Phi, psi and omega in degrees: 000124180264152179256132183265139180226161178246144170244126173238150184249150176287136177286340183254334181238105184299338184262008184251127180229154176236131184238132184202164179300141183304132175083002186250019183305314182293341178278348180293153177302145184305317178301322179292315181297333179269359179301328186199160165285105182280128182229159175064205182145149174218155182265135181222165172271143179296336181292342180278354183269159176293151182302326180291329177287320180296321179299312178296321179295318179296327184279313184245354178094354181198170171212145172254125184240133174256145181081064191304324182300142173081027179295324186289148174290133182289340182282000000 
């Protein structure tokens, strides 16, 4: 069974992304939601993320990623 997550991108910083459980944007900390104007979004399986991103999501429920290229696991 896969867990679904959403990736949204900053409208002002092209290399900034926010990854969080699908449908849970409003539950994110207020400060995180205000980091940038978040736009768009796509749904992904958590297995496609790098291990360090999965660990951070497990620890705090979301992750903010700088350097958007290469988010997916190469394996």
